[in-house]
N, C-alpha and C positions, 0 to 999 in steps of 0.2 A: 596813070597820066604822066607821060614822059616829059621830063624837064620842068614839071610844075613845082611850085613852092608848097611844101607841106605846111599845114597850119592846124594846130589843135585848139579847139574852142571848148570851153566848159559852159554848160547851161545848168541852172539850179534844179530844174526838173523838166521832163518832156511834156510839152503842152501845145495845143493848137493856138494858144495865145501868142506863141512865138512863130506864127506862120511866116512872117517875112524872112526869117532865117532859113526856113525850109524851101521857100520859093527861090531864094538865092542859091541854095544848094541843089535842089532837084530841077530847078528851071534853067540850070547851066550858067548862072551869072557869075558864081565864084570861078568856075572852070574857064569862063570867058576872059577872066582877068589873070589866068595862069596860076590859080590857087587850087591846091588839092586839100580840101577842108575836111577834117574829121571832127564831128561833134560828139562830145562825151557828156554824160549826165552825171552831175555831182552825186556823191553818196559814198558809203563805206568809210566815212570819216573825212572825206575830201569835200571841201566847199569850193565855191567859185573863186572867192577871194584867196583862199588858201592855195588853190591851184596856180593862181598868178604869182603869189608871193614865193611859192616853192619852186616855180619854174616848170610846172607840169603843163601849163598853158600859156600862150602869148596873148590870148583874148578871152574874155569871159562875158557871158550875157547875164544880166540881172538888174535889180533895182539900184538906183543911186544910193538908196539907204544902206546897201552893203558897204559901199565905200565910205559913207558917212560914219557908219558904225566902227569901221577899222580906224578912221582918222580920229574919231571921238575917244578911242582907247589908246591913242598915241602911236598907232601903227603907221605903215607907209601910205603915202597918197596913191590911190589907184584911180586915175582920171578916166572919165567917160567921154567918148568921142563920137558916138553915133546913136541916135534915138531909134527905137524899134516900136514901142507902144506909147501912145499919147493919152491913153485912158486906162483906168482900173479895169481888169478883165474878170472880175468876180461878180457873183450874183447872190442875192438873198432869197432863199426858198423857204416856204412854210409847209408844215405838215398838212394843215387844213386850208382849203381855199379862203382867201381874204381879199375879195374883190374891191373892198373899200380901204385897203391897207393905208395906214399912216404910221409914221415912226413912233408915235406914242404907243402903238400896239405892242412894242417889244418890251415895255416896262414890266418887270416882274417875271419875264420869261427867260429861257435858256437858249442862247444861240450857240450851236455847235460850229466851231471853226476848225482850223488845222494848225499844226505846229510849225510847218516848214518855213513859211514866209511871214515876216511881221508887218510888211507894208499894208496888206489888206485889212489887218486888224487895226492898224493905226488910222487908216482912212475911215474905217467904221466908227472909231471914236470921234473923229472930226465931224462926220455926217450926223451922228447922234447929237452932239453938242449944237450943231448948226440948227437942228430941228427942236431944240429945247429939251432934249432928253439927257438926263444925267447918266453917263455911262455906268456909274456905280449902282444904278437901279436895274441893270441888266446883267445877267450871268453869261459872260462870253468865255467859252471853254476853248483853250488852245493847247491842250496837253497831248492830244493824239495826233500821230501822223495821218496824212490824208486818207489812206486806205482804211485805217481803223476808225477815223472820224465818220467816214461814209458808212461803214458797217454799223456803227453805233446809232446813227440817225435812222438807217433802214430798220434797225431792231427796236425802234420806238423811243430812243433817247433824244430829248431836246424838242423845242417848239419850232426852231428855225435852224437852217443850215446854210452856211456861207461856203460857196465852192465855185470852181471855175468850170471849164469845159474839158472833156465831154460829159462830165457828171451831171451838169445842169440839164442838158438835153435828155440824158438817159433817165433821170428821175422824173422829169416832166412826162416823158413818153410812157413811162410805167404807171403814171398816176400816183407815184409815191411822194411827190412834192409838187408845189405850185409856186411859180415865180411871182414874187411880190415886189422886188426892186432890183434894178441893174445898178451895181455899185459904180459902174463906169459913168452912168448918167448922174447918180447921186453925188459922186466925188467931183465930177467935172474934169476938164482937161488937166492932165498931170503927166510929167515924163516918167511913166511907171517902169519901163524896162529899157535898157540901153546897153551898148557894148563898152566894156572897160578894159584897160590894159595897165601895164606898169609905166612909171615915169621913164624908166630905162628904154622900154620897147617903143615908147612914144617918140623917142629920139632915134634910136638905132634902127627901128623897123618901120620908119615912116613910109617908105615906098610900099611895103606890104599893107600897111594900114590904109593908105590911099586907095590901093587896088581893092582891098576888102570893102571899104566904104563905097567905092564906085559901084561894086557889084550889088551891095545892099540897096543903094539909091536906084539902081536899074530895076531891081525887084520891086521896090516901093512904087515906082512909076507904073510898072506893069499891073500891080495889084489895084492901083487907083483907077484903072481903065477897063477892068473886066468884072464879071459877076462872080458871086460866091462859089458857084459850082466849079468854075475854072480853077480858082484858088484851091478849093478842096481836093480836086483831082491831082493837081501838081504836088501837093504836100503829102499825098496818100502813103508813099513809101516810109515816111517817118512814123506813121500810125497804123501798123498792120493789124492791130487788135481792136481797132475802132470800126464799127459798122459804117458803111459808106453813107447811109442816110443820116446817122448821128453826126458824122464828120461834116456833111453838107449843112445841116441845120446849125451846128456850132459856128462854122465859118460865116454863115449868113447873119447870125445874130451879132457876131463881132463886127462884121462889115457894116451892118445897119447902124451901129452906134459909133462909127468912126474911131474904132479902137486903135488901128494901126497908123503910125506916123506916115506922112506922105513924102517926107524927105528926112535926112539924118540929123538935121540941126537940133541942138539942145539949147533952148533959149533961157535967159536969166529969170524971167517971171515964173516959168514952170518950175525951175529949180528952187526958187524962193518959196513957192507955194508948197512944194513937197517938204522942204526943210521945216516950214512952219508946222505942217502936220506932225512931223516927227518930234519937233520940240514940244508941241502942245501935248503930245502923248507920252512924253518922258523917255522916248527911245534914244535920243541923243541929249547931251547935257549943255551943249553950247552951239552957236551957229558956226558954220565953216564957210570960207570964202568960195564963191562960185568959181573964181579963177584957179583955185587949188584943185578942184575936183571935176571941172568941166573943161575940155579942150575943144574949141570950135574950129580950129584952123583947118583941120582935114575936111570936115563937113563943108566948110565955106569954100574950100578949093574945089571939091567935087560938085557942089551946087553951082559954083561959078563956071565950071567947065560946061555944064549943061546949058547955061544961059548965054555963053559967049559964042 
């Protein structure tokens, strides 16, 4: 792309949950803003926050919890500036059908989760407490990376499995698991994933961040006006190993529960709700100011351009 601004983004893992990113990429919205975006998936010892701090990336996608964690340990502030997901994207599956599932059913059982991301686990703790279930009465296993956790559940370990997409659709289609709860519905609206940057780039790279956010907002508006099949088809290049029918069902389920934010704004109530979840679960030790970790000026500018 001649003359385009190269931009490296790190994502925590490759997921249909992050569909707005791939609509912006493969739908031509980043290119339309003169951005040549390369998306890299964290791994091999590199984290999303580490990539920002070390200068390997100018923007990273992930939960606000990642910036809260860094700040809680006395590290640099990594502000979030554009929302991607406004709901939890994970699901609770059971080995046996449970048509009358209630949260009390998990008492005394083993829920197999995964090691990579703590926010789903923290949300699970909040949901359990909200339904009168003491988390200490449930064995929640988070020791295995996702692929190994999936293999363990397939091999008969555990009573429940918490996972995202496409694994939810694959397991249901195989008859290997049954959907008992959408964690997006159970948790309620929460700013689950968003784009973050460094304080330095927030100042020096403002023009790039505005163009980036404008492209994201355009992708979000497009997604709000089309059906799941159109979204699934646009993002297909990011998921070459996922069967098209599974991809379509995964997108449809996410779309049906209003998973994706319709604009990039990160509001204070959502931040405070997420912070309360992380404080209650002991993930962070103290509250952190919204103004320190959220910057709304770019999103406000972009949303204002649309309205003017």
